[in-house]
N, C-alpha and C positions, 0 to 999 in steps of 0.2 A: 297388687304386691303383697300388700298383707296378710291376705289367705293364703298364698305362696310360703311367707316365712311361717305363719302360722304353722302349715303342716307339715314344712321341716324341723321345725322346732318340736311337733308331737312325735316325727319319727323318731329325733335325736332324743329325747326323753323314755319313749317306748324301749330304743334298744342300749339304754344304758339301763333300764330296768332289767332288762334280759339278762344283761351283762350281771350287774350284780346279784343278780337273784342265784347264776352258772354259778358265779365266784364262793358264793356263799353255800352253796350244796357242794363243790369241791372241798371247802373248805372243812365245811362240817362230816364231809367222809374222813372218818378216822381209822387213823394207821394202825396197826397193831404193833406192840410197843415188843421186841423181845430183844434179848441177850447171847449174843455169838462175844464167848473167850476163845482166845487166838493163843495159841500156843506162845510166840515171841509177836514183835514188831518189826517187819521188815518186806523191803522192794521182792525178797523171792515169791510174796503173794501179791503182784501186782494186780492183776486180772478180779481180785475179790476189791482193792479200792478202786479200780476203775468201776466195779458195778456200783460201789458206796457212791461215788462222786459224780454218777451219771445218772443217778435216780434211778436205773434199774431195781431194788429193791423195794422200793415207793411205789413204782409202776404195780408193782406186784402184791400193795396192799399194805407191806412190811414197814416198821421202823427202826432199824438195825441199831443199837445201839453195844459197839466192840468195845473190848476190855482185853489188856494183856497179860495171858495168865501165866507168865514165864514160867514155861515149862511143862510137859504132856502131864506129867504125873499132878499140877494143879489146876490143870483144863478138867482132867478127869475128874479131879474130886469136888469142881466146880459146878459141874454136869450132875454127876450123883448126888450132889446136896440139895441141885435144883436151884442155884445161883445162875446157871445159866442154860439155856433153854438147845443151844447150839453148842458142840465144842470143834474148833477146829486143830487138830494135833496129829503124829503119827500116828495110824492105827496099833503100832503094837501095845499103844493103853488098852484100846479094846480086848485086844487079846489077852490080858492079862486079868481083866477084869470077869471077862467068858471065863476063862479057868480057874478061877476061884469059884464059879459055881454061883454065883449073884443068879436071882432071877429077872429083875427089872436091869440086864446090861445093855451098854452102848451099843449100837448100830452104824457102821457106816455107811452114808447114804449118796456120797458123794466126794470124787479126786479134784484136786487143783494141783500139786505140783508132783511131778514121776521123777524125779530124781532130787537127790541130796543139795540143799541149798547152801551150803557151809563151806569155807575155801580155809586153806592153812596158811597161816601164818607167821611169817619168821622175823629173825629182826635184824636182818640184812637182804637186800636184792637179791634175787637166785636165777635169772632167766634159764640158767641150764638144770634147774633142781632136777634130782631123780631122788624115789622116796626111798631109796638103799641109805641116802645120808641124814635120813630119822634112827642112825642105829647108834645104839650110845648115848642118845638124846631124852632130855623130858620132853613130852608132848603133854597141854593141856586140852583134855579131852571131852570135856563134861561130865554131864549126869551119867552113873552107870545105869545100863536100861532104857538109854533113850536111843531113839533111832538116831542122832547127831552119834554119837559114841561109838552106838554098832556096826553103820557103816565105815567112819572112819579105822574104826579096827579090822573091821573085815579086808580093806584097802589096804593096811599095812600088812595083814598079812597073804595077800595076795600078791606083797611083791617078798614074800620071802622072811621077812623079818616077825617076831615072837615078843609080843609084851606082855612086859614082866621078866621076860630074858633080857633079850639085847635093845629095849624100847624101854622107857618110863612112861606107858601112857596114863597120866593122871584123872583122876575121879572125882577129888575132893573139892571140887572149887563147881560151886552153884553156874549152872549154865546163861544167866545175868550178869555175873560179875566176871566172865572169862575172861574180857579186854581189859578190866581192868587191873586183876592177877598180873595179866603179861604185862601191859606198861610200869606195874609194880615192879615189875623183874620175875615173877616166876613162871618158868618155863621156858627153853629156848626156841617152840612153837608153840601154835596155839590154834585151835579150831573155831572159826566164827563167819558171821549171817553178814549181809550184809542189808546196810549201808557201813557196820560199824566196821569192816576188814578196810573199804577203802580210806575212811574216816582216820583209821588209824596209818594207812599209809600217806595221804595227805599231808599227814602230820610228821609224818618221816619218825615215829612209834612202830611202824610194824609194815611188813609186805608181803603181800598175796605171791605164793611160791606153784600154788597147786590147788586144782578145784577138784573136791571130792567128791562131789557129784559125777564129775563125769568119769571116775574113775570105779565109783561105785555101782554105775550101770542101772537101767532102770528099775523101781519098784515103786508103791501109792506111800509117798515120802510124808504127803499130809493129806490127809481127809477131813471131811465133814462128817458129825456124826452126832445121835440124838440117842434116848432113852426107848426103847423096846416100847415102851407104854405109849411113848409121842408119838413113836410112827404109828403104832396103833389107832388112838384117839386122836390124831390132829392132824393125819396125810395132808392135808390142806397146808397146813404150814410148810412140812417138808416141801410140797411139790413148788409152793412159791419162792421158796426159798433155793431151790435149788435152779428153776426158770430164770433167776434173778441174775444168778450164778453166771450161768452157763453167756447170758448178756451179756457178762462183762470177760467173759474168757472169748467169744468170738470178737467183740471191741476190739480185743487186744492184738488178735491175730491179723484182725484187718486194717491196723492205723500204724503209722510211720512212730519211730521213737521216740520224734519231738512230741508229736502229739499225745503220747500215753504220758509221756513227763510231767506234760505241762497237767494234763488230770489227777496224775496222783500227789502230786507237789503240797496240797495244802496237808494230804499226812506224813508228809517230810519235809516241812518248813524248814529244817535246819542241814539241808541237805543240797549242796548247791548245783544247778540245772546243770551244769557240763557231766557233773558225778553221774547225777540221777539218769542223763540220756545213757552212758556207759555202760550204767552198771543193768539198766534195763537190756541195753543188747548183750550183755553177756549170761545174761540170765536166759535171754531168747534165743543166744548162738547153740548154748549148750543142751537147749532143749529140753529147759527145764518145766515148762507149764505142758499139761495134759491137753491135747486138742480137743477133747469131751468128756465130762467128769463122769465116765463109766471105771468103777474099779474091777481091777481083771484078773480073774483067778489067781493067773501065769503069774502078774505082779504079787500079789500075796504071798504066795509060795515064794516065791523070790527073799522076800522081807524075814516070811520065819526061817528061811535058809540063814539068814544073816543071823538071827536072832539065836540059832540054836549052835550055830560057830563061836558066838559071845559067850556061849552058857549063861542063857535067859530065858532059854525055853526048852520044859522038857517034855511038852503034849501039843500038837496046833492044833488049832482052833479048826471049826468047820468052815469054811466059805460060807457058806448058803446060812447059815446063823448070824453072824456077826456083819453079812454085806449083804444090799438089796440095791438091785439096778433099776429097778422100777422107773423111781423119779426121773431118774441120769436119761434111762430110755426114752420116756413124756416129754421131757425138756426136748431133746433132739429131733423129736417128731415133731412138736408143736411150735417150737424155734426156727425161724430163718432168719440170714443175713438181707437187709432192708438195703 
C-alpha cells in the first residue's frame, strides 16, 4: 500500500510540475501591445468590444489598449503622429489626407459598420415624426466635414429641405459635447450616438424620433486604418488585428441579444442591462454591422457622393490607393464558425 501511495504521489508531483511549466510558458509568451484610437465610445461598435471581451485579440497575440479619440479628426491626428497604431473612424479622414498629397497616408483595411449610427433626438416624444418637421428648426449636427454631419445633411436634403435656408444645421458644437449643449437648451433637435441618446430618453431630457442610419443607406461608416508604412512593413500586425475583429463579428452574428449584452457590459458599466439589450437589438435590426470586414468600392463611392453633396470633396480618392481588402479576405478564408 505504501508503494502504491508513493507511485501516486510521484505521478501527482510530475503532473503539477508539468502544469507549472506550461503555465509559465504561457505567461512568458508576451503579447504585443498596440494602441487603438476609436472615434467615440459607443454600442454602435459592439462587435469590437465583443472581440476584446472574448479574448480574440489575445488569441492573435495582441494586447490592445483602446482610447477614445472624440472625433475622426483627432483619431487621424493620433495615427499620423504615431500615437495610435490603428485608427477607427470614418474613411472620410483618410480621403482628406490622401488628397493632401501626403506620402505616408492612411489606408483602410477593415470595415465594421455599414450605416450611420446616430439618431435624431427631439425635446418631445414624436412617434409620427416626419423629416419636414425640421423646417425652420435648429439642429445640432456635429463637426462640419465629419461623416455624422454629412450623412445628416444628406438625409435632410433627400427630404427636400436645405440647410442654411429652411433648416439651421449647426456645426459649431463639438461632437463630444453635443448632448450637454442640447440638455443645456441649445437646438430643438440633436444628432446623437448610443447609449447617449437612450440615456437622455430615460432621464426625460430628449427623445429619439428617427434613425439617421436607416435613412442614410449603406456606406462604409466606420473602418480601421493604419499608415501605409505600417501595412507595408508590418502586415502580420494588420492580419492579426483583422482576424480578431472578424471573430468578434461572427460571434455577434451567432449569439442572442442577452448574451451579447452580458459580454459588452464591462465596457458600458453605467448603462442598465435592459437598455443594453434594446440598443443592441436596435442596431442589429437596422443592419448596422457589416457581416464581413471587406470595404467595397460601391460603398466608398456612395460615401464620396455624400461628401460631394456636402461640399467637402472636390476630388475623389482612388479606391485602390486608400483601401486594401487582402487582410479581410484572408480572415474570411481562414476563420470559420466553431
